[in-house]
N, C-alpha and C positions, 0 to 999 in steps of 0.2 A: 507485475505488468511487464510486457516485453517492449523493447525499444520501438518495434514496428507499430504497436498499439499507440504509443505516444506520438509517433510521427503521424499516424492517421488522424489522431485527435487534433493535433496542431493544424494539419491541413484543412480539416473540416471547419474548425473554429475560424481560421483565416478566411475560408471561402465564405462563410456566413457573414463575417464582419465586412468583407469586401462588397457583398451583395447589399448590405445595409448601409454602406458608406460610412463605416465607423472604424475608429482605431482604438485598440485596447492595450493595456499593460497586463500581462499575465504573470503572476508570481508563482514560482514553483520551488519545491524543496530540492534537496540534493540527492534524491534517490538515483541509484545507479543507472536506471533506465531512462532518466530524464536527460539524456545527452542529445545535443542538437547538431545535426550535420550542417556544416556551413553552406552547403549547396541547397538547403531547404529554404525556398523563397517564402518568407513571411512578410507580406507587404502591409498587412493591417494588424498584426499582432507583434507587440514588442515583448520579448521574453526576458524576465529578470529572475535570477536565482537568489534565494534567501541565503544569508551567510551560514556557513557550516555550524552544526550543533545549536541552532536557534529555533528549530521547529517546535520543541516542547514549550518554549517561552512564548512564541508568537501564535501558537495554536493550542492553548491550554485545554480546550475541549477534546482534542484528539487524545491527550494523555488520559483523561477520564474514561473515554470510550475504549482505548487500548487496555487500560487497567482492568476494566470490567470484563473484557474479552479474555484477558489472561487468567483472571480469577476463576471465571466460569469454566474455561477449558482445562485449567489445572485440576479443578474438582472432578471433572469428567475423566481426566487421564488417571488421577489417583484412584477413582472408583474402578476403572478398567484394570489397572495394575493389581489392585486388591482382589478383584474378582478372578483375574487370571491366576494369581498365586493360590487362591482358595481352590480353584479347579485342579491345579497342578498337585497341590498337597493332597486333595481328595483322591485323585487318581493313583498317586504314589502310595498312600496309605491303604487304599482299597486293593492294591495288587500285592500287598505283603501277606 
């Protein structure tokens, strides 16, 4: 995510909360793009950042999802590398 996407999201949430006359607390992790410009007026959104290195403890479901994603993509990557090596070896042996 880019910082501009984060800013746009915060502005939209703040606008919706202002229209609904609500105030919210938004918890965010410490992703590099989750920086906040002090000039960004958030009248109805209070932003609070989680302590560093606590996301895996506070969001354990993310760990399982991320692990499944890594395992699946690792298998695909290994298949691709093995296939590429097979093709390269076949082309090399075929040219001798």
